[in-house]
BALOBA-1460 file (C-alpha; in Angstrom, 3 decimals):
// residues 330
<rec num="1" residu="m" x="143.897" y="171.297" z="166.683"/>
<rec num="2" residu="t" x="143.470" y="167.063" z="167.871"/>
<rec num="3" residu="p" x="143.310" y="165.427" z="164.488"/>
<rec num="4" residu="r" x="140.282" y="162.833" z="164.615"/>
<rec num="5" residu="v" x="142.717" y="159.905" z="163.565"/>
<rec num="6" residu="s" x="146.742" y="159.485" z="163.769"/>
<rec num="7" residu="v" x="147.862" y="156.966" z="160.505"/>
<rec num="8" residu="i" x="151.034" y="155.162" z="161.696"/>
<rec num="9" residu="m" x="153.288" y="154.187" z="159.436"/>
<rec num="10" residu="p" x="156.700" y="152.115" z="159.874"/>
<rec num="11" residu="t" x="159.284" y="151.635" z="157.466"/>
<rec num="12" residu="y" x="161.924" y="149.469" z="157.407"/>
<rec num="13" residu="n" x="163.926" y="149.544" z="153.673"/>
<rec num="14" residu="s" x="160.424" y="149.872" z="152.202"/>
<rec num="15" residu="g" x="161.626" y="152.648" z="149.808"/>
<rec num="16" residu="r" x="160.577" y="150.733" z="146.743"/>
<rec num="17" residu="y" x="156.473" y="151.216" z="148.175"/>
<rec num="18" residu="l" x="156.910" y="153.816" z="150.377"/>
<rec num="19" residu="d" x="155.595" y="156.293" z="147.740"/>
<rec num="20" residu="e" x="152.367" y="155.073" z="146.786"/>
<rec num="21" residu="a" x="151.398" y="154.200" z="150.141"/>
<rec num="22" residu="l" x="151.859" y="157.745" z="151.949"/>
<rec num="23" residu="r" x="150.018" y="159.278" z="148.409"/>
<rec num="24" residu="s" x="147.519" y="157.101" z="149.152"/>
<rec num="25" residu="i" x="146.818" y="158.621" z="152.565"/>
<rec num="26" residu="r" x="147.484" y="161.972" z="151.976"/>
<rec num="27" residu="n" x="144.787" y="161.381" z="149.183"/>
<rec num="28" residu="q" x="142.074" y="160.074" z="151.524"/>
<rec num="29" residu="t" x="138.678" y="162.002" z="151.867"/>
<rec num="30" residu="i" x="139.189" y="163.044" z="154.963"/>
<rec num="31" residu="a" x="141.703" y="166.074" z="155.599"/>
<rec num="32" residu="d" x="141.676" y="165.873" z="159.531"/>
<rec num="33" residu="l" x="144.410" y="163.612" z="160.200"/>
<rec num="34" residu="e" x="148.106" y="162.989" z="160.862"/>
<rec num="35" residu="i" x="150.585" y="160.704" z="159.315"/>
<rec num="36" residu="i" x="153.305" y="159.521" z="161.841"/>
<rec num="37" residu="v" x="156.320" y="157.631" z="159.390"/>
<rec num="38" residu="v" x="158.280" y="155.776" z="161.911"/>
<rec num="39" residu="d" x="161.774" y="154.796" z="160.343"/>
<rec num="40" residu="d" x="162.916" y="152.003" z="162.314"/>
<rec num="41" residu="g" x="166.569" y="152.441" z="161.081"/>
<rec num="42" residu="s" x="166.412" y="152.237" z="157.090"/>
<rec num="43" residu="d" x="169.480" y="152.550" z="155.138"/>
<rec num="44" residu="d" x="167.812" y="152.636" z="151.665"/>
<rec num="45" residu="d" x="166.402" y="155.917" z="150.398"/>
<rec num="46" residu="s" x="163.210" y="155.432" z="152.940"/>
<rec num="47" residu="a" x="164.107" y="158.692" z="154.438"/>
<rec num="48" residu="t" x="164.792" y="160.648" z="151.479"/>
<rec num="49" residu="i" x="161.344" y="160.066" z="150.409"/>
<rec num="50" residu="a" x="159.377" y="160.347" z="153.753"/>
<rec num="51" residu="g" x="161.149" y="164.113" z="154.378"/>
<rec num="52" residu="r" x="159.592" y="165.063" z="150.127"/>
<rec num="53" residu="h" x="156.385" y="164.235" z="151.582"/>
<rec num="54" residu="a" x="156.504" y="166.254" z="154.869"/>
<rec num="55" residu="v" x="158.240" y="168.920" z="152.851"/>
<rec num="56" residu="e" x="154.713" y="169.179" z="150.647"/>
<rec num="57" residu="d" x="152.638" y="167.831" z="153.358"/>
<rec num="58" residu="e" x="152.457" y="169.981" z="157.305"/>
<rec num="59" residu="r" x="150.144" y="167.102" z="158.473"/>
<rec num="60" residu="i" x="153.207" y="163.950" z="158.145"/>
<rec num="61" residu="r" x="155.513" y="163.830" z="161.188"/>
<rec num="62" residu="i" x="158.601" y="161.385" z="160.831"/>
<rec num="63" residu="l" x="160.202" y="159.927" z="163.440"/>
<rec num="64" residu="r" x="163.645" y="158.145" z="162.943"/>
<rec num="65" residu="r" x="164.839" y="155.532" z="165.875"/>
<rec num="66" residu="p" x="167.386" y="152.749" z="166.023"/>
<rec num="67" residu="h" x="166.326" y="149.064" z="163.977"/>
<rec num="68" residu="e" x="164.137" y="147.588" z="166.734"/>
<rec num="69" residu="g" x="161.421" y="145.701" z="164.500"/>
<rec num="70" residu="l" x="157.594" y="145.947" z="163.859"/>
<rec num="71" residu="s" x="156.247" y="145.941" z="167.611"/>
<rec num="72" residu="p" x="158.380" y="148.305" z="168.699"/>
<rec num="73" residu="a" x="158.319" y="150.970" z="165.248"/>
<rec num="74" residu="r" x="154.081" y="150.651" z="165.843"/>
<rec num="75" residu="n" x="154.346" y="151.555" z="169.416"/>
<rec num="76" residu="a" x="156.584" y="154.341" z="169.183"/>
<rec num="77" residu="g" x="153.897" y="156.058" z="167.058"/>
<rec num="78" residu="i" x="151.158" y="155.086" z="168.974"/>
<rec num="79" residu="e" x="152.549" y="157.027" z="172.026"/>
<rec num="80" residu="v" x="153.342" y="160.279" z="170.252"/>
<rec num="81" residu="a" x="150.093" y="160.337" z="168.586"/>
<rec num="82" residu="c" x="147.202" y="162.963" z="168.919"/>
<rec num="83" residu="a" x="144.165" y="161.372" z="167.552"/>
<rec num="84" residu="p" x="141.486" y="159.290" z="169.932"/>
<rec num="85" residu="w" x="141.764" y="156.710" z="166.716"/>
<rec num="86" residu="i" x="144.735" y="155.036" z="165.235"/>
<rec num="87" residu="a" x="144.737" y="153.803" z="161.788"/>
<rec num="88" residu="l" x="147.648" y="151.469" z="160.204"/>
<rec num="89" residu="l" x="149.013" y="151.486" z="157.708"/>
<rec num="90" residu="d" x="152.418" y="149.394" z="156.084"/>
<rec num="91" residu="a" x="154.983" y="151.034" z="153.797"/>
<rec num="92" residu="d" x="153.967" y="148.751" z="151.303"/>
<rec num="93" residu="d" x="149.931" y="148.445" z="151.158"/>
<rec num="94" residu="v" x="147.592" y="150.916" z="149.779"/>
<rec num="95" residu="a" x="144.927" y="152.421" z="150.878"/>
<rec num="96" residu="l" x="141.952" y="153.558" z="148.738"/>
<rec num="97" residu="p" x="140.275" y="156.652" z="148.778"/>
<rec num="98" residu="r" x="137.288" y="156.441" z="150.986"/>
<rec num="99" residu="r" x="138.920" y="153.916" z="153.414"/>
<rec num="100" residu="l" x="139.370" y="156.397" z="157.028"/>
<rec num="101" residu="e" x="136.174" y="158.399" z="155.799"/>
<rec num="102" residu="r" x="134.377" y="154.822" z="155.908"/>
<rec num="103" residu="q" x="135.919" y="153.459" z="158.841"/>
<rec num="104" residu="l" x="135.583" y="156.602" z="161.059"/>
<rec num="105" residu="a" x="131.927" y="157.138" z="160.160"/>
<rec num="106" residu="y" x="131.620" y="153.304" z="161.458"/>
<rec num="107" residu="l" x="133.316" y="153.980" z="164.514"/>
<rec num="108" residu="e" x="131.597" y="157.705" z="165.723"/>
<rec num="109" residu="a" x="128.352" y="155.752" z="165.226"/>
<rec num="110" residu="l" x="129.596" y="152.882" z="167.285"/>
<rec num="111" residu="p" x="132.019" y="153.697" z="169.631"/>
<rec num="112" residu="h" x="131.999" y="150.859" z="171.782"/>
<rec num="113" residu="v" x="134.250" y="149.312" z="168.862"/>
<rec num="114" residu="a" x="137.577" y="149.046" z="169.898"/>
<rec num="115" residu="a" x="139.102" y="148.245" z="166.418"/>
<rec num="116" residu="l" x="137.835" y="147.812" z="162.950"/>
<rec num="117" residu="g" x="139.405" y="146.373" z="160.239"/>
<rec num="118" residu="t" x="138.148" y="146.066" z="156.447"/>
<rec num="119" residu="y" x="138.462" y="143.546" z="153.784"/>
<rec num="120" residu="a" x="141.649" y="144.106" z="151.103"/>
<rec num="121" residu="t" x="142.574" y="143.120" z="147.733"/>
<rec num="122" residu="r" x="145.348" y="141.432" z="147.429"/>
<rec num="123" residu="m" x="148.412" y="142.729" z="145.211"/>
<rec num="124" residu="g" x="151.242" y="141.769" z="143.909"/>
<rec num="125" residu="a" x="154.971" y="143.518" z="144.483"/>
<rec num="126" residu="s" x="154.354" y="145.174" z="140.438"/>
<rec num="127" residu="g" x="150.859" y="146.158" z="141.598"/>
<rec num="128" residu="d" x="149.054" y="144.051" z="139.697"/>
<rec num="129" residu="d" x="145.646" y="142.731" z="141.999"/>
<rec num="130" residu="v" x="145.742" y="138.426" z="142.604"/>
<rec num="131" residu="g" x="143.062" y="138.125" z="144.771"/>
<rec num="132" residu="v" x="140.752" y="138.800" z="147.988"/>
<rec num="133" residu="m" x="141.836" y="138.672" z="151.530"/>
<rec num="134" residu="d" x="138.086" y="138.903" z="153.501"/>
<rec num="135" residu="i" x="138.797" y="138.638" z="157.048"/>
<rec num="136" residu="g" x="137.814" y="139.403" z="160.298"/>
<rec num="137" residu="p" x="134.545" y="139.214" z="162.064"/>
<rec num="138" residu="v" x="131.614" y="141.579" z="160.808"/>
<rec num="139" residu="s" x="129.162" y="141.315" z="163.964"/>
<rec num="140" residu="a" x="129.322" y="140.554" z="167.658"/>
<rec num="141" residu="s" x="127.890" y="137.630" z="166.940"/>
<rec num="142" residu="q" x="130.654" y="136.283" z="164.987"/>
<rec num="143" residu="l" x="132.931" y="137.703" z="167.437"/>
<rec num="144" residu="a" x="131.555" y="135.381" z="170.106"/>
<rec num="145" residu="r" x="131.954" y="132.328" z="168.450"/>
<rec num="146" residu="l" x="135.663" y="133.014" z="167.962"/>
<rec num="147" residu="r" x="135.694" y="133.960" z="171.722"/>
<rec num="148" residu="r" x="133.531" y="130.835" z="172.777"/>
<rec num="149" residu="r" x="136.118" y="128.697" z="171.153"/>
<rec num="150" residu="n" x="139.437" y="131.331" z="171.751"/>
<rec num="151" residu="e" x="140.201" y="131.107" z="168.690"/>
<rec num="152" residu="v" x="142.574" y="134.342" z="167.718"/>
<rec num="153" residu="i" x="141.261" y="137.452" z="165.772"/>
<rec num="154" residu="f" x="142.223" y="137.645" z="162.123"/>
<rec num="155" residu="l" x="142.036" y="141.333" z="160.988"/>
<rec num="156" residu="v" x="144.391" y="142.653" z="157.921"/>
<rec num="157" residu="a" x="146.653" y="145.091" z="160.061"/>
<rec num="158" residu="s" x="147.359" y="147.737" z="157.568"/>
<rec num="159" residu="s" x="142.876" y="147.703" z="157.232"/>
<rec num="160" residu="v" x="142.617" y="148.505" z="160.999"/>
<rec num="161" residu="v" x="141.533" y="151.656" z="163.162"/>
<rec num="162" residu="f" x="141.512" y="151.388" z="166.625"/>
<rec num="163" residu="s" x="141.101" y="152.968" z="169.816"/>
<rec num="164" residu="r" x="144.552" y="154.742" z="171.000"/>
<rec num="165" residu="r" x="143.379" y="154.276" z="174.757"/>
<rec num="166" residu="i" x="142.297" y="150.844" z="175.076"/>
<rec num="167" residu="a" x="145.179" y="149.670" z="173.006"/>
<rec num="168" residu="l" x="147.305" y="151.429" z="175.752"/>
<rec num="169" residu="e" x="145.342" y="150.000" z="178.481"/>
<rec num="170" residu="a" x="146.028" y="146.590" z="176.918"/>
<rec num="171" residu="g" x="150.138" y="146.811" z="176.534"/>
<rec num="172" residu="g" x="149.881" y="147.691" z="172.903"/>
<rec num="173" residu="f" x="151.987" y="145.365" z="170.466"/>
<rec num="174" residu="r" x="154.247" y="143.182" z="172.660"/>
<rec num="175" residu="r" x="158.001" y="142.136" z="171.681"/>
<rec num="176" residu="t" x="157.058" y="138.316" z="172.640"/>
<rec num="177" residu="e" x="154.576" y="137.348" z="169.936"/>
<rec num="178" residu="g" x="157.194" y="137.670" z="167.116"/>
<rec num="179" residu="a" x="155.678" y="138.028" z="163.743"/>
<rec num="180" residu="a" x="151.940" y="137.974" z="165.228"/>
<rec num="181" residu="e" x="151.929" y="140.547" z="167.206"/>
<rec num="182" residu="d" x="148.799" y="142.368" z="165.807"/>
<rec num="183" residu="v" x="146.923" y="139.508" z="165.977"/>
<rec num="184" residu="d" x="147.913" y="139.107" z="169.592"/>
<rec num="185" residu="l" x="146.088" y="143.107" z="169.987"/>
<rec num="186" residu="w" x="143.451" y="142.391" z="168.346"/>
<rec num="187" residu="t" x="143.258" y="139.245" z="170.472"/>
<rec num="188" residu="r" x="143.828" y="140.689" z="173.641"/>
<rec num="189" residu="m" x="141.746" y="143.452" z="173.224"/>
<rec num="190" residu="a" x="138.465" y="141.318" z="172.422"/>
<rec num="191" residu="d" x="138.841" y="140.003" z="175.700"/>
<rec num="192" residu="d" x="136.403" y="142.875" z="176.959"/>
<rec num="193" residu="h" x="135.661" y="145.289" z="173.549"/>
<rec num="194" residu="l" x="134.163" y="144.418" z="170.263"/>
<rec num="195" residu="v" x="136.828" y="143.551" z="167.528"/>
<rec num="196" residu="l" x="135.086" y="143.596" z="164.247"/>
<rec num="197" residu="t" x="135.840" y="144.309" z="160.288"/>
<rec num="198" residu="l" x="133.810" y="146.259" z="157.978"/>
<rec num="199" residu="p" x="132.817" y="143.844" z="155.032"/>
<rec num="200" residu="e" x="134.671" y="146.541" z="152.612"/>
<rec num="201" residu="r" x="137.566" y="145.726" z="150.532"/>
<rec num="202" residu="l" x="139.046" y="149.405" z="151.265"/>
<rec num="203" residu="v" x="142.855" y="148.456" z="151.458"/>
<rec num="204" residu="r" x="145.116" y="146.547" z="149.121"/>
<rec num="205" residu="y" x="147.247" y="144.342" z="150.758"/>
<rec num="206" residu="r" x="150.959" y="143.561" z="149.336"/>
<rec num="207" residu="i" x="152.151" y="140.438" z="149.075"/>
<rec num="208" residu="h" x="156.108" y="139.872" z="148.186"/>
<rec num="209" residu="g" x="158.517" y="137.608" z="149.108"/>
<rec num="210" residu="g" x="160.446" y="140.307" z="150.977"/>
<rec num="211" residu="s" x="157.157" y="140.705" z="153.289"/>
<rec num="212" residu="a" x="157.650" y="140.368" z="157.187"/>
<rec num="213" residu="s" x="155.107" y="137.432" z="157.257"/>
<rec num="214" residu="s" x="156.845" y="135.749" z="154.588"/>
<rec num="215" residu="q" x="160.667" y="135.633" z="156.062"/>
<rec num="216" residu="r" x="159.097" y="134.596" z="159.508"/>
<rec num="217" residu="f" x="156.471" y="132.336" z="158.403"/>
<rec num="218" residu="a" x="157.359" y="129.030" z="160.730"/>
<rec num="219" residu="q" x="158.043" y="131.486" z="163.923"/>
<rec num="220" residu="q" x="154.215" y="133.055" z="162.789"/>
<rec num="221" residu="m" x="152.527" y="129.742" z="162.855"/>
<rec num="222" residu="e" x="153.878" y="129.163" z="166.345"/>
<rec num="223" residu="d" x="152.942" y="132.609" z="167.206"/>
<rec num="224" residu="t" x="149.452" y="132.087" z="166.657"/>
<rec num="225" residu="l" x="149.420" y="128.803" z="168.170"/>
<rec num="226" residu="r" x="150.473" y="130.288" z="171.514"/>
<rec num="227" residu="i" x="148.217" y="133.381" z="171.649"/>
<rec num="228" residu="s" x="144.891" y="131.038" z="171.205"/>
<rec num="229" residu="d" x="146.433" y="128.675" z="174.035"/>
<rec num="230" residu="n" x="147.434" y="132.235" z="175.998"/>
<rec num="231" residu="a" x="143.650" y="133.718" z="175.332"/>
<rec num="232" residu="r" x="142.658" y="130.132" z="176.884"/>
<rec num="233" residu="r" x="144.525" y="130.570" z="179.856"/>
<rec num="234" residu="r" x="143.855" y="134.298" z="180.367"/>
<rec num="235" residu="r" x="139.849" y="133.509" z="180.361"/>
<rec num="236" residu="s" x="140.478" y="130.885" z="182.906"/>
<rec num="237" residu="g" x="142.825" y="133.256" z="184.831"/>
<rec num="238" residu="r" x="145.716" y="131.024" z="184.185"/>
<rec num="239" residu="p" x="148.898" y="132.894" z="183.579"/>
<rec num="240" residu="e" x="150.439" y="132.766" z="180.234"/>
<rec num="241" residu="l" x="152.834" y="130.548" z="178.564"/>
<rec num="242" residu="d" x="156.400" y="132.518" z="177.515"/>
<rec num="243" residu="p" x="157.977" y="131.350" z="173.851"/>
<rec num="244" residu="a" x="160.426" y="128.882" z="175.116"/>
<rec num="245" residu="t" x="157.908" y="127.034" z="177.093"/>
<rec num="246" residu="f" x="155.409" y="126.747" z="174.813"/>
<rec num="247" residu="h" x="157.714" y="125.632" z="172.056"/>
<rec num="248" residu="a" x="159.228" y="123.541" z="174.129"/>
<rec num="249" residu="m" x="155.105" y="122.165" z="174.566"/>
<rec num="250" residu="l" x="155.042" y="121.479" z="171.284"/>
<rec num="251" residu="r" x="157.889" y="119.529" z="170.723"/>
<rec num="252" residu="a" x="156.693" y="117.136" z="173.543"/>
<rec num="253" residu="q" x="153.824" y="116.529" z="171.630"/>
<rec num="254" residu="p" x="153.371" y="112.919" z="170.068"/>
<rec num="255" residu="l" x="154.930" y="112.330" z="166.694"/>
<rec num="256" residu="p" x="152.072" y="112.100" z="164.170"/>
<rec num="257" residu="s" x="150.885" y="115.664" z="165.754"/>
<rec num="258" residu="r" x="153.974" y="116.866" z="165.210"/>
<rec num="259" residu="i" x="154.387" y="115.455" z="161.420"/>
<rec num="260" residu="r" x="151.051" y="117.139" z="160.458"/>
<rec num="261" residu="r" x="151.404" y="119.774" z="162.027"/>
<rec num="262" residu="a" x="154.668" y="120.779" z="159.769"/>
<rec num="263" residu="a" x="152.870" y="119.094" z="157.093"/>
<rec num="264" residu="e" x="150.529" y="121.938" z="157.220"/>
<rec num="265" residu="w" x="152.740" y="124.645" z="158.146"/>
<rec num="266" residu="q" x="154.586" y="123.671" z="155.020"/>
<rec num="267" residu="s" x="151.905" y="123.942" z="152.658"/>
<rec num="268" residu="r" x="150.755" y="127.187" z="153.861"/>
<rec num="269" residu="y" x="154.314" y="128.404" z="153.280"/>
<rec num="270" residu="w" x="154.772" y="127.367" z="149.984"/>
<rec num="271" residu="y" x="151.467" y="128.766" z="148.735"/>
<rec num="272" residu="r" x="152.465" y="131.913" z="150.219"/>
<rec num="273" residu="v" x="155.938" y="131.855" z="148.059"/>
<rec num="274" residu="g" x="153.804" y="130.690" z="145.056"/>
<rec num="275" residu="a" x="150.931" y="132.987" z="145.480"/>
<rec num="276" residu="a" x="154.063" y="135.506" z="145.538"/>
<rec num="277" residu="l" x="155.170" y="134.327" z="142.691"/>
<rec num="278" residu="l" x="152.423" y="134.108" z="140.656"/>
<rec num="279" residu="a" x="151.119" y="137.923" z="141.449"/>
<rec num="280" residu="d" x="154.560" y="139.112" z="139.642"/>
<rec num="281" residu="r" x="153.196" y="136.680" z="136.388"/>
<rec num="282" residu="q" x="156.390" y="134.415" z="137.599"/>
<rec num="283" residu="p" x="155.665" y="130.986" z="136.400"/>
<rec num="284" residu="s" x="157.987" y="129.829" z="139.056"/>
<rec num="285" residu="g" x="155.108" y="130.123" z="141.585"/>
<rec num="286" residu="l" x="153.125" y="127.054" z="139.819"/>
<rec num="287" residu="v" x="155.462" y="125.024" z="141.221"/>
<rec num="288" residu="w" x="155.816" y="126.249" z="144.474"/>
<rec num="289" residu="l" x="151.780" y="125.729" z="144.339"/>
<rec num="290" residu="v" x="152.183" y="122.213" z="143.407"/>
<rec num="291" residu="a" x="154.653" y="121.529" z="146.351"/>
<rec num="292" residu="s" x="152.035" y="122.971" z="148.643"/>
<rec num="293" residu="f" x="149.166" y="120.690" z="147.164"/>
<rec num="294" residu="a" x="151.830" y="117.401" z="147.800"/>
<rec num="295" residu="a" x="152.182" y="118.713" z="151.398"/>
<rec num="296" residu="m" x="148.524" y="119.269" z="152.242"/>
<rec num="297" residu="p" x="145.517" y="119.514" z="149.371"/>
<rec num="298" residu="t" x="143.107" y="120.984" z="151.350"/>
<rec num="299" residu="i" x="145.195" y="124.014" z="152.522"/>
<rec num="300" residu="p" x="145.566" y="125.404" z="148.990"/>
<rec num="301" residu="l" x="142.437" y="124.485" z="148.004"/>
<rec num="302" residu="r" x="140.791" y="126.617" z="150.739"/>
<rec num="303" residu="r" x="143.068" y="129.239" z="150.431"/>
<rec num="304" residu="i" x="141.872" y="129.148" z="146.220"/>
<rec num="305" residu="r" x="137.972" y="129.156" z="147.467"/>
<rec num="306" residu="r" x="138.254" y="131.923" z="149.937"/>
<rec num="307" residu="q" x="141.040" y="134.431" z="148.113"/>
<rec num="308" residu="v" x="141.085" y="133.770" z="144.083"/>
<rec num="309" residu="v" x="137.928" y="132.642" z="143.400"/>
<rec num="310" residu="p" x="135.735" y="135.853" z="144.635"/>
<rec num="311" residu="w" x="138.419" y="137.990" z="143.414"/>
<rec num="312" residu="l" x="137.424" y="135.971" z="139.976"/>
<rec num="313" residu="r" x="133.311" y="136.786" z="140.388"/>
<rec num="314" residu="f" x="134.422" y="140.335" z="140.834"/>
<rec num="315" residu="r" x="136.664" y="140.778" z="137.927"/>
<rec num="316" residu="t" x="133.642" y="139.037" z="135.403"/>
<rec num="317" residu="r" x="130.849" y="140.910" z="136.947"/>
<rec num="318" residu="r" x="132.795" y="143.985" z="136.768"/>
<rec num="319" residu="r" x="133.861" y="143.055" z="132.928"/>
<rec num="320" residu="i" x="130.264" y="142.354" z="132.191"/>
<rec num="321" residu="a" x="129.198" y="145.694" z="133.429"/>
<rec num="322" residu="r" x="131.631" y="147.826" z="131.290"/>
<rec num="323" residu="m" x="130.439" y="145.619" z="128.332"/>
<rec num="324" residu="v" x="126.603" y="146.046" z="128.885"/>
<rec num="325" residu="r" x="127.432" y="149.956" z="129.902"/>
<rec num="326" residu="p" x="128.279" y="151.102" z="126.426"/>
<rec num="327" residu="t" x="125.000" y="149.142" z="124.727"/>
<rec num="328" residu="a" x="122.821" y="150.325" z="127.238"/>
<rec num="329" residu="a" x="123.964" y="153.798" z="126.127"/>
<rec num="330" residu="h" x="124.068" y="152.906" z="122.655"/>
């Protein structure tokens, strides 16, 4: 029988986290799914871990291929998937038990939605929660505003469930988008379809120094700018720019613009490194946060307001509830 959803999990030397990621999908409250682990040429114990899970759970398929990167790995999984809906989960992230149940209920009730992400909790390499990622348009009106401004569509990639058919029609994940291939696909799908976020924290997103986004940060920033520019070009009937042409265009901008952009990107990167270190209780993260403030204070202030403050409020409410509950019971 055709499963309701195919979960695509690329892994490249993610053995440290893969077991937890796979268990989180195997323990979903819906059972009608398949899990496709795409081993992208790992040389650690990822294949052994995935193989052990496949023996225990017949819903798991393993696709082994030479190392080519995240986009080709995801596309390979999509190509062999059987279900009409594709769910992503990176091998270092964790899905909460009701994630797929909640998303499929939403998508099956509103089939005109082509892709649906969720909010997420941020955690460090050791698994401690350190913040939130409440991103993505939660309504058609919010999406329309982003489209009018030709802004890119950010979703937490590991939280997204999307239509296999529409993704294939859009060309899947494009290798030319480097470190922002997921943002590019959601933005292209949003040209003609609804791409939304379910405002529930149903995924735990891991931040650590070895993540792809940390290692390719500058390229990710430039690719995101190009995706936005190409969205404007597509929607006005003009051809898109390739990476080399867009890079040359950025380098030709006036010096003050280039300096400000460099300072902003440096601040963003230092904040990300600092946050990853602090997530693992390493005090050296404070040095990186100070550097982020020095480069451009508005960047870390905005991140703290959006990612840390809501998490602290949630923790405070939860602690108060735990204190009140025994008193009320007594």
